[in-house]
Backbone bond lengths (Angstrom), bond angles and torsions (degrees), N, CA, C in turn:
res aa  C-N    CA-C-N  psi(-1)  N-CA   C-N-CA  omega(-1)  CA-C   N-CA-C  phi
1 X - - - 1.456 - - 1.522 108.02 -
2 X 1.292 117.52 103.68 1.455 121.28 179.76 1.521 110.08 -110.57
3 X 1.327 117.33 141.83 1.453 121.35 179.00 1.515 111.83 70.96
4 X 1.338 115.64 -165.84 1.462 121.16 -178.74 1.529 110.01 -83.08
5 X 1.316 116.29 133.83 1.459 123.45 179.06 1.519 107.01 -125.26
6 X 1.345 117.27 139.59 1.456 121.31 178.34 1.527 108.78 -100.02
7 X 1.319 116.99 125.02 1.452 123.42 -178.33 1.521 109.27 -112.17
8 X 1.318 116.39 124.94 1.457 120.65 177.07 1.516 114.00 62.49
9 X 1.325 116.93 22.39 1.450 120.42 179.82 1.520 113.98 65.85
10 X 1.319 116.22 11.45 1.464 119.87 -173.71 1.523 114.59 -135.00
11 X 1.322 116.74 -39.01 1.457 120.67 -173.44 1.527 110.74 -104.97
12 X 1.301 115.79 119.58 1.454 121.08 176.09 1.526 107.31 -90.67
13 X 1.335 115.62 117.16 1.456 120.82 -177.91 1.512 109.95 -95.13
14 X 1.323 114.94 140.78 1.459 120.64 179.49 1.518 109.24 -124.41
15 X 1.294 118.02 -124.33 1.456 122.14 -173.13 1.513 115.21 -71.96
16 X 1.310 113.93 163.91 1.457 122.65 177.03 1.529 109.39 -81.46
17 X 1.333 116.51 128.81 1.464 121.32 177.27 1.522 111.75 -97.09
18 X 1.338 116.51 -32.54 1.451 119.34 -179.45 1.510 112.13 177.80
19 X 1.342 115.03 174.08 1.471 122.26 179.67 1.521 108.72 -139.11
20 X 1.338 115.06 152.11 1.454 120.32 168.56 1.519 107.38 -136.38
21 X 1.316 118.13 -167.72 1.463 120.52 -174.33 1.526 114.19 -67.56
22 X 1.325 118.38 -25.58 1.459 121.45 -178.80 1.521 115.00 -105.46
23 X 1.322 117.50 -24.30 1.455 118.60 -167.97 1.522 112.79 -152.22
24 X 1.327 113.17 174.02 1.463 120.07 169.54 1.519 107.55 -123.86
25 X 1.327 115.77 152.33 1.462 121.02 -178.77 1.519 107.71 -114.14
26 X 1.331 114.76 128.14 1.462 121.52 -178.80 1.519 111.00 -112.40
27 X 1.312 115.19 143.62 1.456 122.53 169.69 1.515 106.41 -70.15
28 X 1.323 117.66 141.10 1.454 118.96 -179.05 1.511 113.35 -157.79
29 X 1.321 113.70 -178.49 1.456 122.10 178.14 1.522 108.52 -138.80
30 X 1.326 116.55 129.71 1.462 121.84 173.26 1.522 105.84 -81.94
31 X 1.325 116.91 107.17 1.455 120.88 -175.51 1.525 112.39 -70.17
32 X 1.320 117.97 -28.21 1.464 121.09 179.04 1.518 111.28 -69.36
33 X 1.342 116.65 -40.39 1.466 120.73 -177.57 1.521 113.03 -102.11
34 X 1.317 116.67 -1.14 1.475 122.26 -179.94 1.526 111.91 51.47
35 X 1.344 115.21 55.29 1.464 118.87 179.09 1.525 109.88 -144.91
36 X 1.328 116.16 153.93 1.464 119.66 178.60 1.525 111.22 -72.55
37 X 1.320 115.55 147.23 1.460 121.91 177.43 1.526 109.61 -142.14
38 X 1.302 115.57 162.58 1.459 122.43 167.93 1.523 105.41 -113.45
39 X 1.324 116.91 130.07 1.460 121.76 -177.07 1.519 108.80 -114.45
40 X 1.321 116.22 123.87 1.462 121.54 179.15 1.524 108.17 -99.49
41 X 1.326 116.06 123.19 1.460 122.58 -176.53 1.520 110.49 -114.08
42 X 1.332 116.08 122.24 1.459 121.70 177.30 1.525 108.62 -64.38
43 X 1.315 116.86 134.44 1.470 121.10 179.17 1.529 109.36 -61.28
44 X 1.339 117.83 130.86 1.475 121.29 -176.94 1.525 113.73 -54.59
45 X 1.323 117.92 -38.30 1.472 119.96 -179.09 1.525 111.90 -65.67
46 X 1.323 117.20 -22.42 1.463 121.35 179.59 1.527 112.53 -95.78
47 X 1.324 116.68 -18.82 1.469 121.23 -176.47 1.524 112.24 -66.78
48 X 1.325 118.14 -22.81 1.464 120.98 -178.39 1.525 112.70 -75.78
49 X 1.322 117.25 -11.54 1.458 121.16 179.22 1.528 109.59 -95.90
50 X 1.351 117.90 112.94 1.468 121.68 -174.31 1.524 114.43 -52.57
51 X 1.299 119.39 -37.90 1.459 121.28 179.81 1.509 112.07 -61.56
52 X 1.316 117.34 -38.58 1.460 121.27 178.60 1.519 111.20 -67.03
53 X 1.323 117.22 -42.09 1.468 120.34 178.92 1.514 110.76 -61.96
54 X 1.316 117.43 -45.29 1.468 120.79 -179.17 1.525 111.05 -63.23
55 X 1.312 117.02 -42.46 1.454 121.31 178.91 1.531 110.89 -63.24
56 X 1.322 115.91 -44.25 1.461 122.05 -179.94 1.527 110.58 -61.84
57 X 1.348 116.94 -44.90 1.464 121.26 179.84 1.525 111.75 -66.78
58 X 1.327 117.18 -39.99 1.469 120.47 178.27 1.520 110.53 -62.89
59 X 1.329 116.36 -42.29 1.462 120.63 178.61 1.527 110.72 -62.94
60 X 1.333 116.58 -40.47 1.461 121.02 179.99 1.532 111.52 -63.95
61 X 1.328 115.96 -31.37 1.472 120.52 178.76 1.528 112.41 -85.15
62 X 1.330 116.39 -3.86 1.458 120.69 179.87 1.505 113.29 80.58
63 X 1.332 116.66 20.19 1.454 121.25 178.99 1.513 110.15 -101.95
64 X 1.316 116.97 150.97 1.471 119.23 176.11 1.515 110.30 -65.83
65 X 1.315 117.38 148.48 1.475 121.09 179.83 1.494 112.43 -121.03
């Protein structure tokens, strides 16, 4: 991912902030609300495994997984 990327027509993604075993975190901007955000993206190779998707979504909602 080089340069600015638009995700979901709303989030402008910029530089890489960090990585972990499931995802990477990108610096970004919510264009609708005009505020900075950090966007965590599940690694594509892991997204095909249903257990990983459920865990990732539960974590995003603040629920235990």
